[in-house]
C-alpha positions in Angstrom: -0.1 -0.2 0.0 1.0 3.8 -0.6 2.3 5.6 2.4 -0.5 7.6 3.0 1.4 11.2 2.4 2.3 9.8 -1.3 -1.0 8.5 -2.2 -2.2 11.7 -4.2 1.5 11.7 -6.3 0.9 7.7 -6.8 -3.0 8.7 -8.4 -1.1 11.5 -10.2 1.4 8.9 -11.9 -1.2 6.4 -12.7 -3.6 9.0 -14.5 -0.5 10.3 -16.0 0.5 6.3 -17.2 -3.0 6.0 -18.3 -3.0 9.1 -20.4 -0.4 7.8 -22.2 -1.4 4.6 -23.5 -3.3 6.4 -26.4 -0.4 8.3 -28.0 2.0 5.5 -27.5 -0.9 3.3 -29.8 -0.8 6.4 -32.0 2.6 6.0 -32.2 2.5 2.3 -33.5 0.0 3.0 -35.6 1.9 6.2 -37.2 5.2 4.1 -37.1 3.6 0.6 -38.5 1.6 2.7 -40.8 3.7 1.5 -44.1 3.0 -2.1 -43.1 -1.2 -1.4 -43.9 -3.5 -3.7 -42.4 -0.7 -6.1 -41.0 1.0 -3.1 -38.7 -2.9 -2.5 -37.3 -2.9 -6.0 -36.7 0.5 -5.7 -35.0 -0.8 -3.4 -32.8 -4.0 -4.7 -31.7 -2.1 -7.9 -30.6 0.1 -5.3 -28.5 -2.7 -4.6 -27.3 -4.5 -7.8 -26.4 -1.1 -9.2 -24.7 -1.3 -5.8 -22.4 -5.0 -6.6 -22.0 -3.8 -10.2 -20.6 -0.9 -9.4 -19.0 -2.3 -6.5 -16.8 -5.7 -8.5 -15.8 -3.6 -11.7 -14.7 -1.2 -9.0 -12.5 -4.4 -7.3 -11.3 -6.0 -10.5 -10.6 -3.1 -11.5 -7.7 -3.2 -8.5 -6.3 -4.8 -8.0 -2.4 -6.8 -5.3 -0.9 -5.1 -3.2 1.3 -5.8 -3.5 4.8 -7.1 0.0 5.0 -9.6 -0.7 2.4 -10.2 -4.5 4.3 -11.1 -3.1 7.5 -13.6 0.0 5.8 -15.4 -3.1 4.2 -15.5 -5.2 7.5 -16.8 -2.1 9.4 -19.4 -1.4 6.9 -20.5 -4.9 6.4 -21.0 -5.2 10.3 -22.6 -2.1 10.3 -25.3 -3.0 7.3 -25.4 -7.1 9.2 -26.2 -5.1 12.8 -28.9 -2.3 12.0 -30.5 -5.4 9.7 -29.5 -4.5 5.9 -28.3 -6.8 4.1 -27.1 -4.6 0.7 -26.5 -1.1 0.9 -29.4 0.7 -1.0 -29.3 1.0 -4.8 -31.0 4.2 -4.2 -29.0 5.8 -2.1 -26.3 5.6 -4.1 -27.2 7.0 -7.0 -28.4 10.1 -4.9 -24.8 10.1 -3.5 -23.3 10.4 -6.3 -25.2 13.6 -7.6 -23.7 15.3 -4.2 -21.2 18.6 -4.2 -18.3 16.4 -3.4 -19.0 14.8 -6.8 -20.5 17.0 -9.1 -17.1 19.2 -10.3 -15.5 15.8 -10.9 -18.4 14.4 -12.9 -18.9 17.7 -15.2 -15.0 17.6 -15.6 -15.2 13.9 -16.8 -18.2 14.9 -19.1 -16.4 17.8 -20.6 -12.9 16.0 -21.4 -14.5 12.9 -22.8 -17.5 14.8 -24.7 -14.3 16.8 -25.8 -12.2 14.1 -26.8 -14.9 12.6 -29.0 -15.8 16.2 -30.5 -12.0 15.8 -31.9 -12.4 12.7 -33.1 -15.9 13.5 -34.8 -14.2 16.9 -36.4 -10.9 14.6 -37.9 -13.2 11.3 -38.7 -17.1 11.8 -38.3 -17.8 13.7 -41.9 -15.4 11.1 -43.6 -16.8 8.0 -42.5 -20.3 9.8 -43.0 -19.9 10.1 -46.2 -17.6 7.3 -47.4 -16.3 4.0 -46.6 -13.0 5.4 -46.5 -11.2 4.7 -43.0 -10.9 7.7 -41.3 -6.1 7.1 -41.4 -7.1 8.3 -45.0 -8.0 11.6 -44.2 -5.0 14.6 -43.6 -6.0 18.0 -41.7 
């Protein structure tokens, strides 16, 4: 488990690495473009291998002691109050509290802008012809 004072830093590094993934894939596609469809297959094979390796590694991780303690506490509270399961309605209501709204607005804006950029560069080309997006030059 990450030290308490470094958890934010670890989360930030994970986010940066997650954001670098699409850049690496784009660079791979650009480097392998001369191979045509074989280059695309190599990139997708690479993604499949990375996905399988990460799935295997994550399946071997154990939960932190902090999470285990919190989960045990939550389960005992629910059991002692007679609740077998936390209400799903309560979970949805909590999602729209001020604590989470700012983050949701940020994520909606971020993914919305990403999708707008894809539509701008590829959308009209894909709608008008069956040619792939990669053939359009800006």
